N, CA, C and O atoms as a Tripos MOL2 file, in Angstrom:
@<TRIPOS>MOLECULE
protein
  296   295    74     0     0
PROTEIN
NO_CHARGES

@<TRIPOS>ATOM
      1 N          91.8520  141.4830   97.6290 N.3       1 LYS1
      2 CA         93.0090  140.6180   97.6020 C.3       1 LYS1
      3 C          92.8380  139.5030   98.6250 C.2       1 LYS1
      4 O          93.0990  138.3380   98.3240 O.2       1 LYS1
      5 N          92.4050  139.8510   99.8210 N.am      2 ASP2
      6 CA         92.2170  138.8270  100.8570 C.3       2 ASP2
      7 C          91.1570  137.8080  100.4490 C.2       2 ASP2
      8 O          91.3140  136.6080  100.6740 O.2       2 ASP2
      9 N          90.0890  138.2980   99.8540 N.am      3 ARG3
     10 CA         89.0180  137.3990   99.4150 C.3       3 ARG3
     11 C          89.5370  136.4340   98.3490 C.2       3 ARG3
     12 O          89.1940  135.2520   98.3610 O.2       3 ARG3
     13 N          90.3580  136.9310   97.4350 N.am      4 TYR4
     14 CA         90.9230  136.0820   96.3840 C.3       4 TYR4
     15 C          91.8400  135.0200   96.9770 C.2       4 TYR4
     16 O          91.7750  133.8550   96.5850 O.2       4 TYR4
     17 N          92.6800  135.4070   97.9030 N.am      5 VAL5
     18 CA         93.5870  134.4500   98.5500 C.3       5 VAL5
     19 C          92.7790  133.4030   99.3080 C.2       5 VAL5
     20 O          93.0930  132.2140   99.2490 O.2       5 VAL5
     21 N          91.7420  133.8380  100.0200 N.am      6 ARG6
     22 CA         90.8910  132.8690  100.7330 C.3       6 ARG6
     23 C          90.2460  131.8900   99.7630 C.2       6 ARG6
     24 O          90.1580  130.6960  100.0460 O.2       6 ARG6
     25 N          89.7950  132.3960   98.6140 N.am      7 SER7
     26 CA         89.1610  131.4990   97.6450 C.3       7 SER7
     27 C          90.1620  130.4900   97.1000 C.2       7 SER7
     28 O          89.7970  129.3440   96.8360 O.2       7 SER7
     29 N          91.4160  130.8960   96.9280 N.am      8 LEU8
     30 CA         92.4540  129.9530   96.4970 C.3       8 LEU8
     31 C          92.6740  128.8670   97.5380 C.2       8 LEU8
     32 O          92.8170  127.6890   97.2090 O.2       8 LEU8
     33 N          92.7000  129.2750   98.7810 N.am      9 ILE9
     34 CA         92.9400  128.3150   99.8580 C.3       9 ILE9
     35 C          91.7610  127.3450   99.9850 C.2       9 ILE9
     36 O          91.9710  126.1380  100.1000 O.2       9 ILE9
     37 N          90.5280  127.8550   99.9660 N.am     10 PHE10
     38 CA         89.3560  126.9840  100.0720 C.3      10 PHE10
     39 C          89.2210  126.0750   98.8550 C.2      10 PHE10
     40 O          88.7510  124.9440   98.9720 O.2      10 PHE10
     41 N          89.6280  126.5610   97.6980 N.am     11 ALA11
     42 CA         89.5280  125.7500   96.4800 C.3      11 ALA11
     43 C          90.4140  124.5160   96.5550 C.2      11 ALA11
     44 O          90.1750  123.5350   95.8510 O.2      11 ALA11
     45 N          91.4210  124.5560   97.3940 N.am     12 ARG12
     46 CA         92.3110  123.4030   97.5380 C.3      12 ARG12
     47 C          91.5990  122.2060   98.1490 C.2      12 ARG12
     48 O          92.1240  121.0930   98.1200 O.2      12 ARG12
     49 N          90.4190  122.4200   98.6990 N.am     13 ASP13
     50 CA         89.6310  121.3170   99.2450 C.3      13 ASP13
     51 C          88.8920  120.5530   98.1510 C.2      13 ASP13
     52 O          88.3610  119.4710   98.4030 O.2      13 ASP13
     53 N          88.8530  121.1000   96.9510 N.am     14 GLU14
     54 CA         88.1120  120.4720   95.8580 C.3      14 GLU14
     55 C          89.0810  119.8000   94.8880 C.2      14 GLU14
     56 O          89.8700  120.4740   94.2240 O.2      14 GLU14
     57 N          89.0190  118.4700   94.8090 N.am     15 GLN15
     58 CA         89.9350  117.6940   93.9780 C.3      15 GLN15
     59 C          89.9430  118.1280   92.5180 C.2      15 GLN15
     60 O          91.0240  118.3060   91.9560 O.2      15 GLN15
     61 N          88.7740  118.3090   91.8700 N.am     16 PRO16
     62 CA         88.8060  118.7030   90.4540 C.3      16 PRO16
     63 C          89.5190  120.0420   90.2360 C.2      16 PRO16
     64 O          90.2630  120.2050   89.2680 O.2      16 PRO16
     65 N          89.2880  120.9910   91.1380 N.am     17 TYR17
     66 CA         89.9450  122.2870   90.9930 C.3      17 TYR17
     67 C          91.4530  122.1510   91.1510 C.2      17 TYR17
     68 O          92.2180  122.7700   90.4120 O.2      17 TYR17
     69 N          91.8770  121.3490   92.1050 N.am     18 MET18
     70 CA         93.3130  121.1630   92.3230 C.3      18 MET18
     71 C          93.9640  120.5310   91.0990 C.2      18 MET18
     72 O          95.0550  120.9340   90.6950 O.2      18 MET18
     73 N          93.2980  119.5430   90.5090 N.am     19 ALA19
     74 CA         93.8340  118.9140   89.2980 C.3      19 ALA19
     75 C          93.9610  119.9480   88.1860 C.2      19 ALA19
     76 O          94.9690  119.9890   87.4800 O.2      19 ALA19
     77 N          92.9330  120.7830   88.0320 N.am     20 TYR20
     78 CA         92.9710  121.8310   87.0130 C.3      20 TYR20
     79 C          94.0930  122.8260   87.2930 C.2      20 TYR20
     80 O          94.8580  123.1700   86.3920 O.2      20 TYR20
     81 N          94.1910  123.2830   88.5270 N.am     21 LEU21
     82 CA         95.1850  124.2870   88.8970 C.3      21 LEU21
     83 C          96.6070  123.7880   88.6650 C.2      21 LEU21
     84 O          97.4140  124.4580   88.0210 O.2      21 LEU21
     85 N          96.9010  122.6160   89.1920 N.am     22 TYR22
     86 CA         98.2480  122.0790   89.0220 C.3      22 TYR22
     87 C          98.5160  121.7180   87.5660 C.2      22 TYR22
     88 O          99.5930  122.0020   87.0420 O.2      22 TYR22
     89 N          97.5480  121.0990   86.9190 N.am     23 GLY23
     90 CA         97.7350  120.7020   85.5210 C.3      23 GLY23
     91 C          97.9780  121.8820   84.6110 C.2      23 GLY23
     92 O          98.8960  121.8510   83.7910 O.2      23 GLY23
     93 N          97.1720  122.9270   84.7380 N.am     24 SER24
     94 CA         97.3390  124.0980   83.8720 C.3      24 SER24
     95 C          98.6280  124.8440   84.1850 C.2      24 SER24
     96 O          99.2620  125.3930   83.2840 O.2      24 SER24
     97 N          99.0140  124.8670   85.4410 N.am     25 THR25
     98 CA        100.2640  125.5330   85.8200 C.3      25 THR25
     99 C         101.4670  124.7850   85.2630 C.2      25 THR25
    100 O         102.3760  125.3950   84.6990 O.2      25 THR25
    101 N         101.4740  123.4760   85.4180 N.am     26 LEU26
    102 CA        102.5870  122.6740   84.9010 C.3      26 LEU26
    103 C         102.6280  122.6980   83.3750 C.2      26 LEU26
    104 O         103.7080  122.6460   82.7870 O.2      26 LEU26
    105 N         101.4660  122.7760   82.7310 N.am     27 ALA27
    106 CA        101.4010  122.7890   81.2710 C.3      27 ALA27
    107 C         102.0490  124.0280   80.6660 C.2      27 ALA27
    108 O         102.5010  123.9900   79.5220 O.2      27 ALA27
    109 N         102.1000  125.1170   81.4110 N.am     28 ILE28
    110 CA        102.7150  126.3410   80.8820 C.3      28 ILE28
    111 C         104.1430  126.5260   81.3760 C.2      28 ILE28
    112 O         104.7270  127.6010   81.2430 O.2      28 ILE28
    113 N         104.7000  125.4540   81.9510 N.am     29 GLY29
    114 CA        106.1010  125.4990   82.3380 C.3      29 GLY29
    115 C         106.3910  125.9850   83.7390 C.2      29 GLY29
    116 O         107.5520  126.1900   84.0940 O.2      29 GLY29
    117 N         105.3640  126.1720   84.5400 N.am     30 ARG30
    118 CA        105.5760  126.5900   85.9260 C.3      30 ARG30
    119 C         105.7720  125.3510   86.7890 C.2      30 ARG30
    120 O         105.7900  124.2370   86.2640 O.2      30 ARG30
    121 N         105.9160  125.5160   88.0860 N.am     31 THR31
    122 CA        106.2290  124.3950   88.9680 C.3      31 THR31
    123 C         105.1820  124.2370   90.0690 C.2      31 THR31
    124 O         104.3420  125.1120   90.2820 O.2      31 THR31
    125 N         105.2550  123.1040   90.7580 N.am     32 VAL32
    126 CA        104.3900  122.8700   91.9140 C.3      32 VAL32
    127 C         104.6670  123.9350   92.9710 C.2      32 VAL32
    128 O         103.7470  124.4080   93.6380 O.2      32 VAL32
    129 N         105.9110  124.3040   93.1180 N.am     33 GLN33
    130 CA        106.2840  125.3400   94.0850 C.3      33 GLN33
    131 C         105.5910  126.6610   93.7520 C.2      33 GLN33
    132 O         105.1730  127.3830   94.6570 O.2      33 GLN33
    133 N         105.4660  126.9830   92.4680 N.am     34 ASP34
    134 CA        104.7630  128.2050   92.0740 C.3      34 ASP34
    135 C         103.3250  128.1970   92.5860 C.2      34 ASP34
    136 O         102.8370  129.2010   93.1030 O.2      34 ASP34
    137 N         102.6540  127.0600   92.4390 N.am     35 VAL35
    138 CA        101.2640  126.9500   92.9060 C.3      35 VAL35
    139 C         101.2050  127.1320   94.4150 C.2      35 VAL35
    140 O         100.3430  127.8480   94.9240 O.2      35 VAL35
    141 N         102.1040  126.4960   95.1180 N.am     36 GLU36
    142 CA        102.0870  126.5470   96.5790 C.3      36 GLU36
    143 C         102.4330  127.9300   97.1180 C.2      36 GLU36
    144 O         101.9570  128.3090   98.1880 O.2      36 GLU36
    145 N         103.2510  128.6860   96.3970 N.am     37 GLU37
    146 CA        103.6550  130.0250   96.8470 C.3      37 GLU37
    147 C         102.7020  131.1210   96.3870 C.2      37 GLU37
    148 O         102.8120  132.2630   96.8320 O.2      37 GLU37
    149 N         101.7720  130.7860   95.5050 N.am     38 TRP38
    150 CA        100.8980  131.7840   94.9160 C.3      38 TRP38
    151 C         100.1710  132.6400   95.9500 C.2      38 TRP38
    152 O         100.2170  133.8640   95.8270 O.2      38 TRP38
    153 N          99.5040  132.0800   96.9590 N.am     39 PRO39
    154 CA         98.8100  132.9400   97.9320 C.3      39 PRO39
    155 C          99.7460  133.9390   98.6260 C.2      39 PRO39
    156 O          99.3810  135.0990   98.8140 O.2      39 PRO39
    157 N         100.9440  133.4940   99.0060 N.am     40 ASP40
    158 CA        101.8870  134.4070   99.6640 C.3      40 ASP40
    159 C         102.3620  135.4950   98.7140 C.2      40 ASP40
    160 O         102.5250  136.6470   99.1150 O.2      40 ASP40
    161 N         102.5830  135.1330   97.4570 N.am     41 ARG41
    162 CA        103.0240  136.1290   96.4760 C.3      41 ARG41
    163 C         101.9370  137.1690   96.2240 C.2      41 ARG41
    164 O         102.2330  138.3530   96.0640 O.2      41 ARG41
    165 N         100.6850  136.7330   96.1900 N.am     42 ILE42
    166 CA         99.5790  137.6720   95.9930 C.3      42 ILE42
    167 C          99.4530  138.6000   97.1930 C.2      42 ILE42
    168 O          99.2240  139.7980   97.0260 O.2      42 ILE42
    169 N          99.6010  138.0650   98.3980 N.am     43 ARG43
    170 CA         99.5180  138.8950   99.6120 C.3      43 ARG43
    171 C         100.5600  140.0130   99.6090 C.2      43 ARG43
    172 O         100.3130  141.0850  100.1600 O.2      43 ARG43
    173 N         101.7130  139.7760   99.0000 N.am     44 LYS44
    174 CA        102.8060  140.7520   99.0130 C.3      44 LYS44
    175 C         102.6120  141.8950   98.0160 C.2      44 LYS44
    176 O         103.3120  142.9050   98.0940 O.2      44 LYS44
    177 N         101.6780  141.7500   97.0880 N.am     45 VAL45
    178 CA        101.4430  142.8120   96.1050 C.3      45 VAL45
    179 C         100.8110  144.0060   96.8080 C.2      45 VAL45
    180 O          99.8450  143.8620   97.5570 O.2      45 VAL45
    181 N         101.3700  145.1830   96.5550 N.am     46 THR46
    182 CA        100.8680  146.3950   97.2020 C.3      46 THR46
    183 C          99.9510  147.1810   96.2670 C.2      46 THR46
    184 O          99.9530  146.9770   95.0530 O.2      46 THR46
    185 N          99.1830  148.0660   96.8470 N.am     47 THR47
    186 CA         98.3220  148.9440   96.0630 C.3      47 THR47
    187 C          99.1520  149.7950   95.1160 C.2      47 THR47
    188 O          98.7580  150.0080   93.9690 O.2      47 THR47
    189 N         100.2880  150.2790   95.5770 N.am     48 ASP48
    190 CA        101.1520  151.1000   94.7260 C.3      48 ASP48
    191 C         101.6680  150.3170   93.5230 C.2      48 ASP48
    192 O         101.7950  150.8760   92.4330 O.2      48 ASP48
    193 N         101.9650  149.0420   93.7040 N.am     49 GLN49
    194 CA        102.4140  148.2190   92.5790 C.3      49 GLN49
    195 C         101.3010  148.0560   91.5470 C.2      49 GLN49
    196 O         101.5490  148.1320   90.3430 O.2      49 GLN49
    197 N         100.0870  147.8350   92.0160 N.am     50 VAL50
    198 CA         98.9530  147.6990   91.1020 C.3      50 VAL50
    199 C          98.7310  149.0040   90.3480 C.2      50 VAL50
    200 O          98.4940  148.9910   89.1400 O.2      50 VAL50
    201 N          98.8050  150.1240   91.0500 N.am     51 LYS51
    202 CA         98.6280  151.4300   90.4070 C.3      51 LYS51
    203 C          99.7040  151.6850   89.3590 C.2      51 LYS51
    204 O          99.4120  152.2280   88.2940 O.2      51 LYS51
    205 N         100.9410  151.3000   89.6480 N.am     52 ALA52
    206 CA        102.0390  151.5080   88.6960 C.3      52 ALA52
    207 C         101.8230  150.6930   87.4240 C.2      52 ALA52
    208 O         102.0390  151.1950   86.3210 O.2      52 ALA52
    209 N         101.4060  149.4630   87.5680 N.am     53 VAL53
    210 CA        101.1550  148.6210   86.3940 C.3      53 VAL53
    211 C          99.9620  149.1580   85.6050 C.2      53 VAL53
    212 O          99.9960  149.1950   84.3750 O.2      53 VAL53
    213 N          98.9120  149.5710   86.3080 N.am     54 ALA54
    214 CA         97.7410  150.1330   85.6340 C.3      54 ALA54
    215 C          98.1160  151.3940   84.8660 C.2      54 ALA54
    216 O          97.6750  151.5780   83.7310 O.2      54 ALA54
    217 N          98.9140  152.2570   85.4600 N.am     55 ALA55
    218 CA         99.3250  153.4900   84.7880 C.3      55 ALA55
    219 C         100.1580  153.1910   83.5470 C.2      55 ALA55
    220 O         100.1020  153.9250   82.5600 O.2      55 ALA55
    221 N         100.9180  152.1260   83.6020 N.am     56 ARG56
    222 CA        101.7770  151.7820   82.4630 C.3      56 ARG56
    223 C         100.9900  151.1720   81.3040 C.2      56 ARG56
    224 O         101.2480  151.4910   80.1430 O.2      56 ARG56
    225 N         100.0360  150.2990   81.6090 N.am     57 TYR57
    226 CA         99.3710  149.5410   80.5550 C.3      57 TYR57
    227 C          97.9480  149.9800   80.2280 C.2      57 TYR57
    228 O          97.4840  149.7440   79.1120 O.2      57 TYR57
    229 N          97.2520  150.6020   81.1520 N.am     58 LEU58
    230 CA         95.8740  151.0240   80.8930 C.3      58 LEU58
    231 C          95.8530  152.4920   80.4880 C.2      58 LEU58
    232 O          95.4340  153.3620   81.2520 O.2      58 LEU58
    233 N          96.3090  152.7420   79.2850 N.am     59 VAL59
    234 CA         96.4060  154.1130   78.7880 C.3      59 VAL59
    235 C          95.3120  154.3520   77.7410 C.2      59 VAL59
    236 O          94.9910  153.4540   76.9630 O.2      59 VAL59
    237 N          94.7430  155.5580   77.7220 N.am     60 PRO60
    238 CA         93.6180  155.8390   76.8280 C.3      60 PRO60
    239 C          93.8960  155.5740   75.3460 C.2      60 PRO60
    240 O          93.0080  155.0920   74.6440 O.2      60 PRO60
    241 N          95.0920  155.8710   74.8540 N.am     61 HIS61
    242 CA         95.3260  155.6940   73.4160 C.3      61 HIS61
    243 C          95.4770  154.2250   73.0100 C.2      61 HIS61
    244 O          95.6100  153.9310   71.8220 O.2      61 HIS61
    245 N          95.4580  153.3070   73.9640 N.am     62 HIS62
    246 CA         95.4680  151.8750   73.6590 C.3      62 HIS62
    247 C          94.0910  151.2430   73.8410 C.2      62 HIS62
    248 O          93.9380  150.0330   73.6770 O.2      62 HIS62
    249 N          93.1050  152.0420   74.1720 N.am     63 SER63
    250 CA         91.7880  151.4830   74.4850 C.3      63 SER63
    251 C          90.8840  151.4600   73.2550 C.2      63 SER63
    252 O          91.1260  152.1540   72.2670 O.2      63 SER63
    253 N          89.8650  150.6620   73.3430 N.am     64 THR64
    254 CA         88.8270  150.5980   72.3210 C.3      64 THR64
    255 C          87.5040  150.8680   73.0200 C.2      64 THR64
    256 O          87.2150  150.2990   74.0730 O.2      64 THR64
    257 N          86.7160  151.7300   72.4310 N.am     65 THR65
    258 CA         85.4260  152.0660   73.0190 C.3      65 THR65
    259 C          84.3190  151.5410   72.1200 C.2      65 THR65
    260 O          84.3440  151.7440   70.9070 O.2      65 THR65
    261 N          83.3650  150.8760   72.7120 N.am     66 GLY66
    262 CA         82.2130  150.3780   71.9670 C.3      66 GLY66
    263 C          80.9420  150.9490   72.5560 C.2      66 GLY66
    264 O          80.8830  151.2700   73.7430 O.2      66 GLY66
    265 N          79.9390  151.0730   71.7310 N.am     67 TYR67
    266 CA         78.6500  151.5850   72.1820 C.3      67 TYR67
    267 C          77.5880  150.5290   71.9110 C.2      67 TYR67
    268 O          77.4710  150.0370   70.7880 O.2      67 TYR67
    269 N          76.8310  150.1890   72.9120 N.am     68 LEU68
    270 CA         75.7210  149.2610   72.7560 C.3      68 LEU68
    271 C          74.4460  150.0790   72.6270 C.2      68 LEU68
    272 O          74.0250  150.7450   73.5730 O.2      68 LEU68
    273 N          73.8430  150.0240   71.4630 N.am     69 LEU69
    274 CA         72.6470  150.8070   71.1850 C.3      69 LEU69
    275 C          71.4480  149.8830   71.0670 C.2      69 LEU69
    276 O          71.5840  148.7330   70.6500 O.2      69 LEU69
    277 N          70.2760  150.3810   71.4330 N.am     70 PRO70
    278 CA         69.0890  149.5380   71.2930 C.3      70 PRO70
    279 C          68.7970  149.2720   69.8140 C.2      70 PRO70
    280 O          69.0880  150.0930   68.9450 O.2      70 PRO70
    281 N          68.2190  148.1140   69.5630 N.am     71 LYS71
    282 CA         67.8590  147.7600   68.2000 C.3      71 LYS71
    283 C          66.7550  148.6980   67.7300 C.2      71 LYS71
    284 O          65.7820  148.9340   68.4450 O.2      71 LYS71
    285 N          66.9120  149.2260   66.5300 N.am     72 THR72
    286 CA         65.8960  150.1320   65.9890 C.3      72 THR72
    287 C          65.0450  149.3870   64.9720 C.2      72 THR72
    288 O          65.5110  148.4670   64.3000 O.2      72 THR72
    289 N          63.8030  149.7990   64.8750 N.am     73 GLU73
    290 CA         62.9140  149.2050   63.8760 C.3      73 GLU73
    291 C          63.1140  149.9230   62.5600 C.2      73 GLU73
    292 O          63.3380  151.1330   62.5340 O.2      73 GLU73
    293 N          63.0350  149.1770   61.4620 N.am     74 ASN74
    294 CA         63.2250  149.7720   60.1210 C.3      74 ASN74
    295 C          62.0000  150.4730   59.6690 C.2      74 ASN74
    296 O          61.9770  151.0300   58.5710 O.2      74 ASN74
@<TRIPOS>BOND
     1     1     2 1
     2     2     3 1
     3     3     4 2
     4     3     5 am
     5     5     6 1
     6     6     7 1
     7     7     8 2
     8     7     9 am
     9     9    10 1
    10    10    11 1
    11    11    12 2
    12    11    13 am
    13    13    14 1
    14    14    15 1
    15    15    16 2
    16    15    17 am
    17    17    18 1
    18    18    19 1
    19    19    20 2
    20    19    21 am
    21    21    22 1
    22    22    23 1
    23    23    24 2
    24    23    25 am
    25    25    26 1
    26    26    27 1
    27    27    28 2
    28    27    29 am
    29    29    30 1
    30    30    31 1
    31    31    32 2
    32    31    33 am
    33    33    34 1
    34    34    35 1
    35    35    36 2
    36    35    37 am
    37    37    38 1
    38    38    39 1
    39    39    40 2
    40    39    41 am
    41    41    42 1
    42    42    43 1
    43    43    44 2
    44    43    45 am
    45    45    46 1
    46    46    47 1
    47    47    48 2
    48    47    49 am
    49    49    50 1
    50    50    51 1
    51    51    52 2
    52    51    53 am
    53    53    54 1
    54    54    55 1
    55    55    56 2
    56    55    57 am
    57    57    58 1
    58    58    59 1
    59    59    60 2
    60    59    61 am
    61    61    62 1
    62    62    63 1
    63    63    64 2
    64    63    65 am
    65    65    66 1
    66    66    67 1
    67    67    68 2
    68    67    69 am
    69    69    70 1
    70    70    71 1
    71    71    72 2
    72    71    73 am
    73    73    74 1
    74    74    75 1
    75    75    76 2
    76    75    77 am
    77    77    78 1
    78    78    79 1
    79    79    80 2
    80    79    81 am
    81    81    82 1
    82    82    83 1
    83    83    84 2
    84    83    85 am
    85    85    86 1
    86    86    87 1
    87    87    88 2
    88    87    89 am
    89    89    90 1
    90    90    91 1
    91    91    92 2
    92    91    93 am
    93    93    94 1
    94    94    95 1
    95    95    96 2
    96    95    97 am
    97    97    98 1
    98    98    99 1
    99    99   100 2
   100    99   101 am
   101   101   102 1
   102   102   103 1
   103   103   104 2
   104   103   105 am
   105   105   106 1
   106   106   107 1
   107   107   108 2
   108   107   109 am
   109   109   110 1
   110   110   111 1
   111   111   112 2
   112   111   113 am
   113   113   114 1
   114   114   115 1
   115   115   116 2
   116   115   117 am
   117   117   118 1
   118   118   119 1
   119   119   120 2
   120   119   121 am
   121   121   122 1
   122   122   123 1
   123   123   124 2
   124   123   125 am
   125   125   126 1
   126   126   127 1
   127   127   128 2
   128   127   129 am
   129   129   130 1
   130   130   131 1
   131   131   132 2
   132   131   133 am
   133   133   134 1
   134   134   135 1
   135   135   136 2
   136   135   137 am
   137   137   138 1
   138   138   139 1
   139   139   140 2
   140   139   141 am
   141   141   142 1
   142   142   143 1
   143   143   144 2
   144   143   145 am
   145   145   146 1
   146   146   147 1
   147   147   148 2
   148   147   149 am
   149   149   150 1
   150   150   151 1
   151   151   152 2
   152   151   153 am
   153   153   154 1
   154   154   155 1
   155   155   156 2
   156   155   157 am
   157   157   158 1
   158   158   159 1
   159   159   160 2
   160   159   161 am
   161   161   162 1
   162   162   163 1
   163   163   164 2
   164   163   165 am
   165   165   166 1
   166   166   167 1
   167   167   168 2
   168   167   169 am
   169   169   170 1
   170   170   171 1
   171   171   172 2
   172   171   173 am
   173   173   174 1
   174   174   175 1
   175   175   176 2
   176   175   177 am
   177   177   178 1
   178   178   179 1
   179   179   180 2
   180   179   181 am
   181   181   182 1
   182   182   183 1
   183   183   184 2
   184   183   185 am
   185   185   186 1
   186   186   187 1
   187   187   188 2
   188   187   189 am
   189   189   190 1
   190   190   191 1
   191   191   192 2
   192   191   193 am
   193   193   194 1
   194   194   195 1
   195   195   196 2
   196   195   197 am
   197   197   198 1
   198   198   199 1
   199   199   200 2
   200   199   201 am
   201   201   202 1
   202   202   203 1
   203   203   204 2
   204   203   205 am
   205   205   206 1
   206   206   207 1
   207   207   208 2
   208   207   209 am
   209   209   210 1
   210   210   211 1
   211   211   212 2
   212   211   213 am
   213   213   214 1
   214   214   215 1
   215   215   216 2
   216   215   217 am
   217   217   218 1
   218   218   219 1
   219   219   220 2
   220   219   221 am
   221   221   222 1
   222   222   223 1
   223   223   224 2
   224   223   225 am
   225   225   226 1
   226   226   227 1
   227   227   228 2
   228   227   229 am
   229   229   230 1
   230   230   231 1
   231   231   232 2
   232   231   233 am
   233   233   234 1
   234   234   235 1
   235   235   236 2
   236   235   237 am
   237   237   238 1
   238   238   239 1
   239   239   240 2
   240   239   241 am
   241   241   242 1
   242   242   243 1
   243   243   244 2
   244   243   245 am
   245   245   246 1
   246   246   247 1
   247   247   248 2
   248   247   249 am
   249   249   250 1
   250   250   251 1
   251   251   252 2
   252   251   253 am
   253   253   254 1
   254   254   255 1
   255   255   256 2
   256   255   257 am
   257   257   258 1
   258   258   259 1
   259   259   260 2
   260   259   261 am
   261   261   262 1
   262   262   263 1
   263   263   264 2
   264   263   265 am
   265   265   266 1
   266   266   267 1
   267   267   268 2
   268   267   269 am
   269   269   270 1
   270   270   271 1
   271   271   272 2
   272   271   273 am
   273   273   274 1
   274   274   275 1
   275   275   276 2
   276   275   277 am
   277   277   278 1
   278   278   279 1
   279   279   280 2
   280   279   281 am
   281   281   282 1
   282   282   283 1
   283   283   284 2
   284   283   285 am
   285   285   286 1
   286   286   287 1
   287   287   288 2
   288   287   289 am
   289   289   290 1
   290   290   291 1
   291   291   292 2
   292   291   293 am
   293   293   294 1
   294   294   295 1
   295   295   296 2
@<TRIPOS>SUBSTRUCTURE
     1 LYS1         2 RESIDUE 1 A LYS
     2 ASP2         6 RESIDUE 1 A ASP
     3 ARG3        10 RESIDUE 1 A ARG
     4 TYR4        14 RESIDUE 1 A TYR
     5 VAL5        18 RESIDUE 1 A VAL
     6 ARG6        22 RESIDUE 1 A ARG
     7 SER7        26 RESIDUE 1 A SER
     8 LEU8        30 RESIDUE 1 A LEU
     9 ILE9        34 RESIDUE 1 A ILE
    10 PHE10       38 RESIDUE 1 A PHE
    11 ALA11       42 RESIDUE 1 A ALA
    12 ARG12       46 RESIDUE 1 A ARG
    13 ASP13       50 RESIDUE 1 A ASP
    14 GLU14       54 RESIDUE 1 A GLU
    15 GLN15       58 RESIDUE 1 A GLN
    16 PRO16       62 RESIDUE 1 A PRO
    17 TYR17       66 RESIDUE 1 A TYR
    18 MET18       70 RESIDUE 1 A MET
    19 ALA19       74 RESIDUE 1 A ALA
    20 TYR20       78 RESIDUE 1 A TYR
    21 LEU21       82 RESIDUE 1 A LEU
    22 TYR22       86 RESIDUE 1 A TYR
    23 GLY23       90 RESIDUE 1 A GLY
    24 SER24       94 RESIDUE 1 A SER
    25 THR25       98 RESIDUE 1 A THR
    26 LEU26      102 RESIDUE 1 A LEU
    27 ALA27      106 RESIDUE 1 A ALA
    28 ILE28      110 RESIDUE 1 A ILE
    29 GLY29      114 RESIDUE 1 A GLY
    30 ARG30      118 RESIDUE 1 A ARG
    31 THR31      122 RESIDUE 1 A THR
    32 VAL32      126 RESIDUE 1 A VAL
    33 GLN33      130 RESIDUE 1 A GLN
    34 ASP34      134 RESIDUE 1 A ASP
    35 VAL35      138 RESIDUE 1 A VAL
    36 GLU36      142 RESIDUE 1 A GLU
    37 GLU37      146 RESIDUE 1 A GLU
    38 TRP38      150 RESIDUE 1 A TRP
    39 PRO39      154 RESIDUE 1 A PRO
    40 ASP40      158 RESIDUE 1 A ASP
    41 ARG41      162 RESIDUE 1 A ARG
    42 ILE42      166 RESIDUE 1 A ILE
    43 ARG43      170 RESIDUE 1 A ARG
    44 LYS44      174 RESIDUE 1 A LYS
    45 VAL45      178 RESIDUE 1 A VAL
    46 THR46      182 RESIDUE 1 A THR
    47 THR47      186 RESIDUE 1 A THR
    48 ASP48      190 RESIDUE 1 A ASP
    49 GLN49      194 RESIDUE 1 A GLN
    50 VAL50      198 RESIDUE 1 A VAL
    51 LYS51      202 RESIDUE 1 A LYS
    52 ALA52      206 RESIDUE 1 A ALA
    53 VAL53      210 RESIDUE 1 A VAL
    54 ALA54      214 RESIDUE 1 A ALA
    55 ALA55      218 RESIDUE 1 A ALA
    56 ARG56      222 RESIDUE 1 A ARG
    57 TYR57      226 RESIDUE 1 A TYR
    58 LEU58      230 RESIDUE 1 A LEU
    59 VAL59      234 RESIDUE 1 A VAL
    60 PRO60      238 RESIDUE 1 A PRO
    61 HIS61      242 RESIDUE 1 A HIS
    62 HIS62      246 RESIDUE 1 A HIS
    63 SER63      250 RESIDUE 1 A SER
    64 THR64      254 RESIDUE 1 A THR
    65 THR65      258 RESIDUE 1 A THR
    66 GLY66      262 RESIDUE 1 A GLY
    67 TYR67      266 RESIDUE 1 A TYR
    68 LEU68      270 RESIDUE 1 A LEU
    69 LEU69      274 RESIDUE 1 A LEU
    70 PRO70      278 RESIDUE 1 A PRO
    71 LYS71      282 RESIDUE 1 A LYS
    72 THR72      286 RESIDUE 1 A THR
    73 GLU73      290 RESIDUE 1 A GLU
    74 ASN74      294 RESIDUE 1 A ASN
């Protein structure tokens, strides 16, 4: 989480990234304030909150399993 927040903060030094971040956020109906508060909001997320969301949505009967097998010769 800390690494992600740091990357958000450092990315603000790059003009193209900032244009992308603000543009994409505003395009989906969010605000400039949302972008500015994002690092603080991420810092407030707890491990227990992440576990609760994972338990709710990452359930085995909703998953799809795939197998990657080596190509066989005919």
